[in-house]
N, C-alpha and C positions, 0 to 999 in steps of 0.2 A: 903780498899776501898771491897774486895771480901765479906766482913762481911756486908756493906753496901747493897750491892746489894742482895744479900743474903734475908737479912731483908724485903728489899721492895718487893721481891718476894715472901715471905711468907706471908708479909700482905695484898697481893694481892689475891693470894690464897684463904686465912682465909677470905677476905670481900667478893669473890664472890662464894663462895661455895654453893653447893644446899642446900636449905631449908631441914631438915631431920622431918619436922612436916607437917601433914595434915591438911588444913582448908577445909572444906566442904562449898560447895556454901551456900549463903543465901539463903532460900526457897522462891519461886516467891510466893506475894499475893497478884498480881494486880487483879485478880477474884479468888471469892471463887470455890473451888470445889462444884458440886453439885452432889448427890447422886441420881441416879435415879432407883427408884423402880420395881421391877419386879411383874408386875401384874400377870402374869399365867405362872407357869412352869411347864409341865404335861410330864413326860416322861415314857418309857415303854422301860426298858433297853433290850438287845439284848438276847433273847432266845437261846435255844439251835440251832432252825435251823438258827439263825441271825436274825429272824425280830426285829425291833426297831422301836420306832417314839420318836419326841419328839414336843413340841409346847412352844413355850415362848412367853411374850409379856411385851414389859415394859413401864413406863409411859411417855417416850417421843414419844410414837407412833412405835417402830419398834415390828413387829409381824414377827418370825420365825419359819415355820412348815416344817417337814421332815421325812420321812419314807423309812425303807429299809425292803428288803426281803433276802430271799435265793440265793444266786449266786451274791449278790454284787448290786443288781440293788437297785439303790436310786431315791427318786422324793420328790420336795418339794418346798415352796415357801418363800419369802423374801418380806417383802414390810415395808416402810417408808416413811416419807413426809418431802420434803427437805424444808429449811429454808422461799423459797417463795410460799412455800405452793404446789408445784406440789408435786403427791403420784409417789412413785416408787415403781413398781411392777416387779419383776422377780419369773418365775417358771422355774422350770430347772429338769431332767430328766438324770441321770446317769447310764449306763449300757453297755453291750459289745460294743455299737456304741460310747462310749465315754460321754463327759459332753455335755451337749444340754440345753444350756440355751434359754429363748424367754422372751423377752422385749420391748416394743417399745423404750427404753433408749439406747440399743446397736446398734452399727454402722453398718449399711448393707453395704455390697459393691456393687458398681454401677453396673450395664451391661455393659457387654463387649462390648464397641463402635463400633463394626463392624465386620461381618462375618470373620472367620477365612479363609483366602486365601487358595485357590484349591492347591498351590505348597506346601504350609506348610501341608495340611491334607495328600498329598503323599507324604512328608518325615516321616510323623509320620508313616504310613501305613507300608513305605519302612523299617524304623527302625525295627518296630513290626516282619515283616516276617524274617528279619535277624535275630533276635533274636529266634524265633522260630526253625529256620535252626539251628542256632548253637546248640539249646538243641539237636534237633534230631540227629547231629552230635556227641556230647558227649555222647549220650543216646548209638549211634549205638557203639562207640566206644570201652564204658563199658562194654558192652554186649559182645564183639568179644574178650577183653581181658581177661573176666571170673571177674572183678572184679571194682568195682565201683570208678569213680574218681569225686572227688570234684567238683559239680558245682561251675561254677563262676557267676549263677546268682542267683536273690534274690527274692523269690517268697516263698509261702505258699507251706509245705510239702505237700506232697501226700500222 
């Protein structure tokens, strides 16, 4: 009886064992791949001072231009046409103030629906004054002890 149970168990293990071969998926052939030609590709590789530029245009109407200079400042444009015929244009600047895109397609926040109540403005001002007082107190304590204590306020270094 033990032999019968062991042989059935062995047969189940062998029958349900993992496949030891890999079969790649069949290629997707519902639509042929269309290669889009590059019409224009003009590049100025980075110079010693960091200046660069490139202009690329593809056969499907995508146009991309970008340039940059010393200090990491960049500006550029992107343009293409949606399938419904709308032309998408985007201009951008990236500098010390961050990335600043401009396009009519970008969402714009609604104007604040009403003025900020006076009591909220008073609380904001009170908090600002408390932070200033705390900073002055920390400065006074550190100068009286002859050593600087770490600040608990996060702000631009002086």
